C-alpha positions as CSV (number, residue, x, y, z in Angstrom):
1,M,-0.1,0.0,0.0
2,R,1.4,3.4,-1.0
3,P,1.0,6.6,0.9
4,N,-1.1,9.3,-0.8
5,G,-0.6,13.1,-0.6
6,G,0.9,12.8,2.9
7,E,-2.0,10.7,4.2
8,F,-1.7,7.5,6.2
9,C,-0.3,4.5,4.5
10,M,-1.0,0.9,5.3
11,K,2.3,0.2,7.0
12,N,1.8,3.1,9.6
13,K,0.8,2.0,13.1
14,F,-2.3,3.6,14.7
15,T,-4.2,2.9,17.8
16,R,-8.0,2.2,17.3
17,R,-8.7,5.4,19.0
18,Q,-6.5,7.5,16.7
19,V,-8.1,5.9,13.5
20,L,-11.7,6.3,14.9
21,Q,-11.2,10.0,15.8
22,T,-10.1,10.8,12.3
23,G,-13.1,9.1,10.8
24,S,-15.5,11.8,10.0
25,A,-16.9,11.9,6.5
26,V,-16.1,14.7,4.0
27,A,-18.8,17.3,4.0
28,A,-21.4,17.2,1.2
29,S,-20.1,20.3,-0.4
30,T,-16.7,18.7,-0.8
31,L,-18.1,15.3,-2.0
32,V,-20.3,16.4,-4.9
33,G,-18.2,17.0,-8.0
34,N,-15.0,16.0,-6.2
35,L,-15.1,12.3,-5.5
36,F,-13.0,11.1,-8.4
37,S,-9.3,11.4,-8.0
38,P,-7.6,12.0,-11.4
39,A,-6.0,8.6,-11.3
40,F,-9.3,6.8,-10.8
41,A,-11.2,9.1,-13.2
42,A,-8.7,8.2,-15.9
43,S,-9.4,4.5,-15.3
44,A,-13.1,4.8,-14.8
45,G,-15.1,2.9,-17.4
46,S,-17.4,0.0,-17.9
47,K,-15.4,-2.1,-15.6
48,S,-15.1,0.3,-12.6
49,L,-17.3,0.7,-9.7
50,I,-17.8,3.4,-6.9
51,I,-19.4,2.3,-3.7
52,R,-20.3,4.5,-0.8
53,S,-18.8,3.2,2.5
54,N,-20.4,4.5,5.7
55,R,-17.2,5.1,7.9
56,T,-13.4,5.0,8.0
57,I,-11.6,1.7,8.2
58,V,-10.6,0.9,11.8
59,S,-9.1,-2.5,11.5
60,T,-9.4,-5.2,8.8
61,D,-8.1,-7.8,11.4
62,P,-10.9,-10.4,11.5
63,G,-10.4,-10.8,15.3
64,Y,-10.4,-7.1,16.1
65,M,-12.6,-5.4,13.5
66,I,-15.9,-3.6,14.0
67,G,-17.3,-5.3,10.9
68,G,-19.2,-4.0,7.9
69,F,-17.1,-2.8,5.0
70,E,-13.9,-4.3,6.6
71,M,-15.6,-7.6,5.7
72,V,-16.1,-6.5,2.1
73,L,-12.3,-6.0,1.9
74,Q,-11.6,-9.3,3.5
75,F,-13.9,-11.2,1.1
76,A,-12.1,-9.5,-1.8
77,C,-8.5,-9.9,-0.8
78,L,-8.1,-12.7,1.8
79,A,-8.8,-16.4,1.8
80,R,-11.7,-18.4,3.4
81,L,-13.0,-22.0,3.5
82,S,-16.7,-21.2,2.7
83,S,-18.9,-18.4,1.4
84,Y,-22.4,-17.4,1.6
85,T,-24.5,-18.1,-1.5
86,D,-26.5,-15.5,-3.5
87,G,-30.2,-15.2,-3.3
88,D,-33.0,-14.2,-0.8
89,G,-32.2,-16.9,1.7
90,W,-29.1,-17.9,3.7
91,G,-27.0,-20.6,2.3
92,W,-23.3,-21.6,2.1
93,K,-21.0,-23.2,-0.4
94,P,-17.3,-24.1,-0.6
95,S,-15.2,-21.1,-1.3
96,M,-13.0,-20.6,-4.5
97,F,-10.0,-21.4,-2.2
98,V,-10.8,-24.9,-1.4
99,N,-10.9,-28.2,-3.5
100,S,-13.2,-29.6,-0.9
101,I,-14.8,-29.0,2.5
102,E,-17.3,-31.3,4.3
103,Q,-18.7,-32.0,7.7
104,P,-18.7,-35.7,8.2
105,D,-20.2,-35.3,11.8
106,A,-21.3,-32.6,14.2
107,S,-17.9,-32.2,15.6
108,T,-15.6,-32.5,12.7
109,I,-15.1,-30.5,9.5
110,K,-12.5,-31.6,6.9
111,F,-10.9,-29.2,4.3
112,E,-8.5,-29.4,1.4
113,L,-7.1,-26.1,-0.1
114,N,-6.5,-25.6,-3.8
115,K,-2.8,-25.5,-4.5
116,G,-0.9,-22.7,-6.1
117,I,-2.6,-19.7,-4.4
118,I,0.1,-17.3,-3.4
119,W,0.2,-14.6,-0.6
120,Y,1.8,-11.3,-1.7
121,D,3.0,-8.3,0.2
122,G,0.6,-5.4,0.0
123,E,3.2,-2.8,-0.6
124,T,5.9,-4.4,-2.6
125,H,3.7,-7.1,-4.3
126,E,6.5,-9.7,-3.7
127,A,5.5,-13.2,-3.0
128,I,5.5,-14.2,0.7
129,S,4.3,-17.8,0.8
130,E,1.7,-20.2,-0.6
131,L,-1.7,-20.4,1.1
132,N,-1.5,-23.6,3.2
133,A,-3.0,-25.5,6.1
134,E,-0.7,-23.7,8.6
135,D,-2.5,-20.5,7.6
136,V,-5.9,-22.0,8.2
137,K,-4.8,-23.4,11.7
138,Y,-3.3,-20.1,12.7
139,S,-6.2,-17.9,11.5
140,L,-8.9,-20.1,13.2
141,E,-7.1,-20.8,16.4
142,R,-6.1,-17.2,17.1
143,M,-9.9,-16.3,17.1
144,K,-10.1,-18.2,20.4
145,V,-8.3,-15.3,22.2
146,A,-9.5,-12.4,20.0
147,E,-12.2,-9.8,20.6
148,W,-14.6,-12.0,18.5
149,K,-13.6,-15.1,20.4
150,D,-17.2,-16.1,20.9
151,K,-17.4,-16.9,17.2
152,A,-14.9,-19.6,18.0
153,V,-16.3,-20.8,21.3
154,A,-16.7,-24.4,20.0
155,L,-13.3,-24.7,18.4
156,D,-11.0,-27.3,20.1
157,H,-8.2,-27.3,17.5
158,V,-7.3,-27.6,13.9
159,E,-5.3,-30.7,12.9
160,I,-3.1,-30.5,9.9
161,T,-3.4,-33.6,7.8
162,G,-1.2,-32.4,4.8
163,S,0.3,-29.4,3.4
164,H,-3.0,-28.2,2.1
165,S,-5.4,-30.2,4.2
166,G,-6.7,-30.4,7.7
167,T,-9.5,-31.2,10.1
168,I,-11.4,-28.7,12.2
169,H,-12.2,-30.4,15.6
170,L,-15.0,-28.9,17.7
171,N,-15.3,-29.6,21.5
172,A,-19.1,-29.8,21.1
173,P,-21.7,-29.4,18.2
174,F,-21.9,-25.8,17.2
175,A,-25.2,-25.2,15.5
176,P,-24.4,-21.8,13.8
177,I,-20.8,-22.5,12.7
178,W,-21.3,-22.0,9.0
179,Y,-23.3,-18.8,9.0
180,T,-21.9,-17.1,12.0
181,W,-18.2,-17.9,11.6
182,L,-16.7,-19.7,8.7
183,C,-18.7,-17.8,6.1
184,D,-18.3,-14.6,8.1
185,G,-15.6,-12.0,8.0
186,T,-14.3,-13.5,11.3
187,G,-13.7,-16.8,9.3
188,A,-11.1,-15.0,7.0
189,I,-7.8,-16.9,6.6
190,M,-4.8,-14.7,6.7
191,C,-1.1,-15.3,6.0
192,K,0.6,-16.7,9.1
193,K,4.0,-15.3,8.3
194,A,2.7,-11.8,7.6
195,I,0.6,-11.7,10.9
196,E,3.4,-12.9,13.0
197,A,5.8,-10.3,11.4
198,A,3.3,-7.7,12.4
199,G,3.2,-8.8,16.1
200,G,0.3,-11.1,16.1
201,K,-2.4,-8.5,15.3
202,F,-2.9,-5.2,13.5
203,T,-5.0,-2.1,13.0
204,G,-5.9,-0.4,9.8
205,M,-5.5,-2.2,6.4
206,F,-4.1,-5.7,6.1
207,D,-0.6,-5.8,4.4
208,H,-1.0,-8.9,2.4
209,Y,-3.4,-10.5,0.0
210,C,-4.0,-13.7,-2.1
211,G,-7.6,-13.2,-3.4
212,P,-9.0,-11.8,-6.6
213,Y,-8.4,-8.2,-5.5
214,R,-5.7,-6.2,-3.8
215,V,-5.7,-2.8,-2.2
216,K,-4.6,0.0,-4.6
217,E,-4.9,3.0,-2.4
218,W,-6.0,4.0,1.1
219,V,-6.6,7.7,2.0
220,Q,-7.8,7.9,5.6
221,K,-11.1,9.8,6.0
222,Q,-11.6,9.9,2.4
223,S,-11.6,6.6,0.4
224,Y,-9.9,3.4,-0.4
225,S,-9.7,1.4,-3.6
226,L,-9.1,-2.0,-5.0
227,E,-7.6,-3.4,-8.2
228,L,-7.4,-6.8,-9.7
229,N,-4.8,-9.2,-8.3
230,P,-2.8,-9.9,-11.5
231,N,-1.6,-13.2,-10.2
232,W,-5.1,-14.5,-9.2
233,N,-5.6,-17.8,-11.0
234,G,-9.3,-18.3,-10.0
235,P,-12.3,-17.0,-11.8
236,K,-11.7,-13.4,-12.9
237,P,-14.0,-10.7,-11.6
238,H,-15.9,-8.5,-14.1
239,I,-15.2,-5.3,-12.2
240,T,-11.6,-4.3,-12.5
241,D,-11.5,-1.3,-10.2
242,V,-13.5,-0.5,-7.1
243,K,-13.4,2.7,-5.2
244,F,-15.0,3.1,-1.8
245,V,-15.9,6.8,-1.0
246,I,-16.4,7.4,2.9
247,I,-19.7,9.3,3.6
248,D,-21.1,8.6,7.0
249,D,-24.3,10.5,6.6
250,E,-27.0,8.8,4.4
251,K,-28.4,12.0,3.2
252,T,-25.1,13.2,2.0
253,A,-24.6,9.8,0.2
254,E,-28.0,10.1,-1.4
255,I,-26.9,13.6,-2.8
256,A,-23.7,12.0,-4.0
257,Y,-25.6,9.3,-5.8
258,E,-28.1,11.6,-7.5
259,A,-25.1,13.7,-8.7
260,G,-23.7,10.5,-10.3
261,E,-20.7,10.4,-7.9
262,V,-21.4,6.9,-6.6
263,D,-23.0,3.9,-8.2
264,I,-24.5,2.1,-5.1
265,T,-25.3,3.3,-1.6
266,H,-27.6,2.4,1.3
267,I,-30.2,5.0,2.0
268,S,-32.2,6.5,4.8
269,T,-35.5,5.0,5.9
270,D,-37.5,8.1,5.1
271,T,-35.9,8.2,1.5
272,L,-36.7,4.5,1.1
273,A,-40.3,5.3,2.0
274,R,-40.5,8.2,-0.4
275,Y,-39.1,6.2,-3.3
276,Q,-41.5,3.3,-2.5
277,K,-44.3,5.8,-2.7
278,D,-43.2,8.0,-5.5
279,G,-40.9,5.8,-7.5
280,P,-37.0,5.8,-7.7
281,P,-34.8,8.2,-9.5
282,D,-34.2,7.5,-13.3
283,N,-32.2,4.5,-14.2
284,T,-32.1,3.4,-10.5
285,V,-33.0,0.2,-8.7
286,V,-34.3,0.7,-5.0
287,K,-34.7,-2.3,-2.8
288,A,-35.5,-2.8,0.9
289,Y,-34.0,-5.7,2.8
290,P,-34.9,-7.0,6.3
291,S,-32.0,-6.5,8.7
292,T,-30.6,-8.6,11.5
293,A,-29.6,-5.3,13.1
294,W,-31.4,-4.1,16.3
295,M,-31.5,-0.5,17.6
296,W,-32.1,0.4,21.2
297,M,-31.5,3.1,23.7
298,G,-29.1,1.8,26.3
299,M,-28.4,3.0,29.9
300,N,-25.1,2.6,31.7
301,T,-26.1,0.9,34.9
302,D,-22.8,1.9,36.6
303,H,-23.3,5.6,36.2
304,P,-24.3,7.2,39.5
305,K,-27.4,8.8,38.0
306,L,-28.6,5.5,36.6
307,Q,-27.7,3.0,39.4
308,D,-31.3,3.1,40.8
309,I,-33.3,0.6,38.7
310,R,-36.5,2.6,39.5
311,I,-35.1,5.4,37.4
312,R,-34.2,3.1,34.6
313,R,-37.7,1.5,34.6
314,A,-39.3,4.9,34.7
315,I,-37.5,5.8,31.5
316,Q,-38.6,2.5,29.9
317,H,-42.2,3.3,30.8
318,A,-42.0,6.8,29.5
319,V,-40.5,6.4,26.0
320,D,-43.0,6.3,23.2
321,V,-41.5,3.9,20.6
322,E,-44.4,4.0,18.2
323,T,-44.0,7.7,17.8
324,I,-40.3,7.3,17.2
325,L,-41.0,4.7,14.5
326,D,-43.5,7.0,12.8
327,A,-41.5,10.2,13.0
328,A,-37.9,9.1,12.7
329,F,-38.3,5.9,10.5
330,A,-41.2,7.0,8.3
331,G,-43.5,4.3,9.7
332,I,-41.9,1.5,7.7
333,S,-39.3,0.2,10.2
334,P,-40.5,-2.7,12.3
335,R,-40.6,-2.3,16.0
336,S,-38.0,-4.2,18.0
337,R,-38.9,-6.1,21.1
338,G,-35.3,-7.4,21.8
339,I,-32.1,-8.2,20.0
340,V,-33.3,-11.1,17.7
341,A,-34.7,-9.9,14.3
342,P,-37.8,-11.2,12.8
343,G,-37.4,-14.5,11.0
344,I,-34.6,-15.7,13.3
345,V,-34.9,-18.3,16.0
346,G,-35.6,-16.6,19.3
347,H,-37.5,-13.5,18.0
348,R,-39.6,-11.9,20.6
349,T,-43.1,-10.6,19.8
350,E,-43.9,-8.7,23.0
351,T,-42.4,-6.5,25.5
352,K,-43.4,-5.3,29.0
353,F,-43.5,-1.8,27.7
354,E,-45.7,-1.9,24.6
355,K,-47.2,1.5,25.3
356,P,-46.1,4.6,27.4
357,D,-47.3,4.6,30.9
358,L,-46.6,8.0,32.3
359,D,-48.3,7.4,35.6
360,A,-46.3,4.4,36.2
361,A,-43.1,6.3,35.2
362,R,-43.9,9.2,37.5
363,A,-44.7,6.8,40.4
364,L,-41.3,5.2,40.1
365,M,-39.5,8.6,40.0
366,A,-41.3,9.6,43.1
367,E,-40.5,6.4,44.8
368,S,-36.8,6.8,43.9
369,G,-36.7,10.3,45.6
370,V,-34.8,11.9,42.7
371,S,-36.0,15.1,41.3
372,N,-34.7,17.6,38.9
373,L,-32.7,14.8,37.1
374,S,-30.5,15.8,34.0
375,L,-29.1,13.2,31.7
376,E,-27.0,13.1,28.6
377,L,-28.2,11.2,25.6
378,K,-25.5,10.5,23.0
379,T,-26.1,9.4,19.5
380,M,-24.6,9.1,16.2
381,N,-25.1,12.4,14.2
382,N,-27.6,11.1,11.5
383,T,-31.1,12.2,10.7
384,A,-33.1,9.2,12.1
385,R,-31.2,8.9,15.4
386,M,-31.3,12.7,16.0
387,A,-35.1,12.6,15.4
388,A,-35.4,9.6,17.7
389,S,-33.3,11.4,20.4
390,T,-35.5,14.6,20.2
391,I,-38.6,12.4,20.7
392,I,-37.0,10.7,23.8
393,Q,-36.0,14.1,25.1
394,A,-39.7,15.2,25.0
395,N,-40.9,12.0,26.5
396,L,-38.6,12.1,29.5
397,A,-39.4,15.8,30.1
398,E,-42.9,14.7,30.9
399,I,-41.6,12.8,33.9
400,G,-39.3,15.5,35.1
401,I,-36.0,14.3,33.4
402,N,-34.1,16.9,31.4
403,V,-32.2,15.4,28.6
404,D,-29.2,16.9,26.7
405,V,-28.9,15.4,23.3
406,I,-25.3,15.2,22.2
407,P,-24.5,14.2,18.6
408,V,-21.3,12.3,18.1
409,D,-19.5,11.5,14.7
410,A,-19.5,7.9,13.7
411,G,-15.9,7.2,14.4
412,P,-15.6,8.5,18.0
413,F,-19.0,7.1,18.9
414,W,-17.7,3.5,18.9
415,N,-15.2,4.4,21.6
416,L,-17.7,5.6,24.1
417,G,-18.2,2.4,26.1
418,L,-14.8,0.8,25.6
419,E,-12.6,0.7,28.8
420,S,-9.6,0.1,26.5
421,Q,-10.0,3.5,25.0
422,G,-9.9,5.5,28.2
423,D,-12.4,6.7,30.8
424,E,-15.2,8.0,28.5
425,W,-17.4,5.1,29.5
426,K,-17.5,6.5,33.1
427,D,-19.4,9.5,31.8
428,L,-21.7,7.5,29.5
429,Q,-25.3,7.7,30.6
430,L,-27.9,7.3,27.8
431,Y,-27.2,6.5,24.2
432,I,-28.9,5.3,21.1
433,H,-27.0,2.3,19.7
434,Q,-27.2,-0.3,16.9
435,Y,-25.5,-3.6,16.4
436,L,-25.6,-5.9,13.3
437,D,-24.5,-9.5,13.2
438,S,-24.9,-12.9,11.5
439,P,-28.4,-14.5,11.3
440,D,-28.3,-16.6,14.4
441,P,-29.4,-15.5,18.0
442,S,-26.0,-16.7,19.5
443,Q,-24.5,-13.7,17.5
444,S,-26.7,-11.0,18.8
445,S,-26.6,-12.2,22.4
446,Q,-22.7,-12.7,22.5
447,W,-22.2,-9.1,23.2
448,F,-24.0,-9.0,26.5
449,I,-22.4,-11.8,28.4
450,S,-20.4,-10.9,31.5
451,D,-17.1,-11.0,29.7
452,Q,-18.3,-8.1,27.4
453,V,-18.7,-5.6,30.2
454,G,-16.2,-2.9,29.4
455,V,-16.1,-4.1,25.7
456,W,-19.4,-4.1,23.9
457,N,-21.8,-4.6,26.8
458,W,-22.0,-0.8,27.5
459,E,-25.0,-1.3,29.8
460,R,-22.4,-3.0,32.2
461,W,-24.6,-5.6,33.9
462,K,-23.9,-9.2,34.6
463,D,-26.3,-12.2,35.0
464,P,-25.3,-15.9,35.7
465,E,-28.5,-17.2,34.1
466,F,-27.9,-15.2,31.0
467,D,-24.3,-16.4,30.6
468,E,-25.4,-20.0,31.3
469,L,-28.3,-19.9,28.7
470,Y,-25.8,-18.3,26.1
471,H,-23.5,-21.2,26.4
472,K,-26.3,-23.9,26.3
473,G,-27.8,-22.2,23.2
474,L,-24.6,-22.8,21.4
475,T,-24.8,-26.5,21.4
476,E,-28.6,-27.0,21.5
477,T,-29.9,-28.3,18.1
478,N,-33.6,-28.4,19.0
479,E,-35.0,-25.3,17.5
480,E,-37.8,-24.8,19.8
481,K,-35.7,-25.2,22.9
482,R,-33.1,-22.8,21.3
483,S,-35.9,-20.2,20.8
484,Q,-37.1,-20.5,24.4
485,M,-33.6,-19.9,25.6
486,Y,-33.1,-16.7,23.6
487,V,-36.6,-15.3,24.4
488,R,-35.7,-15.8,28.1
489,M,-32.4,-14.1,27.6
490,Q,-34.1,-11.1,26.2
491,E,-36.5,-10.9,29.1
492,I,-33.4,-10.9,31.5
493,M,-31.9,-8.0,29.5
494,E,-35.2,-6.0,29.7
495,D,-35.5,-6.7,33.4
496,T,-32.3,-5.0,34.0
497,G,-34.0,-1.7,33.1
498,A,-31.1,-0.8,30.8
499,Y,-33.0,-1.1,27.5
500,V,-35.6,0.6,25.4
501,W,-36.0,-1.4,22.2
502,I,-36.6,0.7,19.2
503,T,-36.4,-1.0,15.7
504,H,-35.0,-3.6,13.4
505,Q,-34.3,-0.9,10.8
506,P,-34.5,-2.3,7.2
507,Q,-31.6,-1.7,4.8
508,G,-32.5,0.6,2.0
509,L,-30.3,0.3,-1.0
510,M,-30.2,2.1,-4.4
511,Y,-27.9,1.4,-7.4
512,K,-27.6,1.9,-11.1
513,D,-30.0,-0.3,-13.0
514,N,-27.5,-1.6,-15.4
515,L,-25.4,-3.0,-12.5
516,H,-25.8,-6.7,-11.5
517,A,-25.2,-6.4,-7.8
518,S,-24.5,-9.3,-5.5
519,I,-26.5,-8.6,-2.3
520,Q,-27.0,-10.6,0.8
521,P,-30.5,-11.2,2.2
522,T,-29.9,-8.3,4.7
523,G,-28.8,-5.8,2.1
524,W,-25.0,-6.1,2.5
525,L,-22.6,-5.9,-0.5
526,W,-20.1,-8.7,0.4
527,Y,-18.8,-10.2,-2.8
528,L,-17.3,-7.8,-5.3
529,D,-16.2,-10.6,-7.6
530,R,-19.9,-11.4,-8.4
531,Y,-20.7,-7.9,-9.5
532,K,-20.8,-6.9,-13.2
533,W,-22.0,-4.1,-15.5
534,M,-24.7,-5.2,-17.9
């Protein structure tokens, strides 16, 4: 990877905080008419593609990433054992890096890699080594101690049976292994030699590749681009150049699309509703996809102002979720009643707070003995979440709580609850948050076990029953029993008083009508090698 105009190059070392804090998108006035660099504009043609990315790249390390567009890069440049299929439903198939992969029993997966796939240095493009079984063993086993270690909770070890073959041994049957790990970004296979040379982990962009694409340029805060790997001996992608332009605000992205500056972008819920009613822009496909994401307002139970559960429950009673859905999400976003999305095992269909109950809320506040309470509500600075925050502000004013809404850029927002990034978590009070994960309830629940306090469990509660059910759910193969477990886990979460469930926001997407886009059932754009212009 080469530096550009004095910006950060791939080999530079940055902390996660430093990269996040530089992650604000370029303003709309800068974007429109200025997205093409001269070099990319010169190469732009029928085989080039410009994609809007929603934030800066933090880390493409599968064990330490946030997820999202980092995974698009992993799928394009790194190896893997299996891949998601195309279509409206979830399926998997052997990847183009394997000659074979099979699961002869519930605790064993056997694989054989294709020979002759070479790892290259991302800066010099010199050969490092051949993709082999050692890379698979190293990549999968390091996940057991990574931030995403719960993806590998059932892994015992990887046995190498030949230079390009091996057996994955599980310590117990693991129902969601294909869809939540091996096909996921966390299942990416990396070059053992390169990662060990980097000290065992890295931030920013990976410095090696073996897949159909390689990184061409990375300009922090602005863009990153891919080009074909000239040494790739598998199926050749139709798209030769891909540029990702970083625009964190959906409204700004929509302006950029309408100005012809990007070819494909996710869109806001109210724009999706408008296009569904009035029709899309000319020469444009607009689609809506159900999402595995869940959005909620969380409460830091360790903060002195929120340690009294009566105050937290008063807040749960006071917030008018239906008004939020109508005003902030154009009435088309389904209501959430937990962390498991519709259509997934363990989806919850009712909550204890279906309608606002101001009398109950005021009674709880009176019982707590707290008056003139002031709280901060932090949220990413986008249209829908700011609108939701304003409604919550008005709701809580009715029970005597003054709320100060504080917008935060997408990059710094992800630091707020992390102990590893300083002491900001101590000041965190209320916040609107959203997570997205693989289509299995084990993945949405993994962030709230006791080990995640100080990492991604920003509400900071612990519950032995929740932890026990989480681990049982990983090995339970009876779907009805699994569903009961995950419904109960969401009841436990709600009973902490730390959650106001808001929505499973659908993914709205628009793209040029002469583009064949490979899109996953939840609206994500994982596989660039399957795209083509028609």
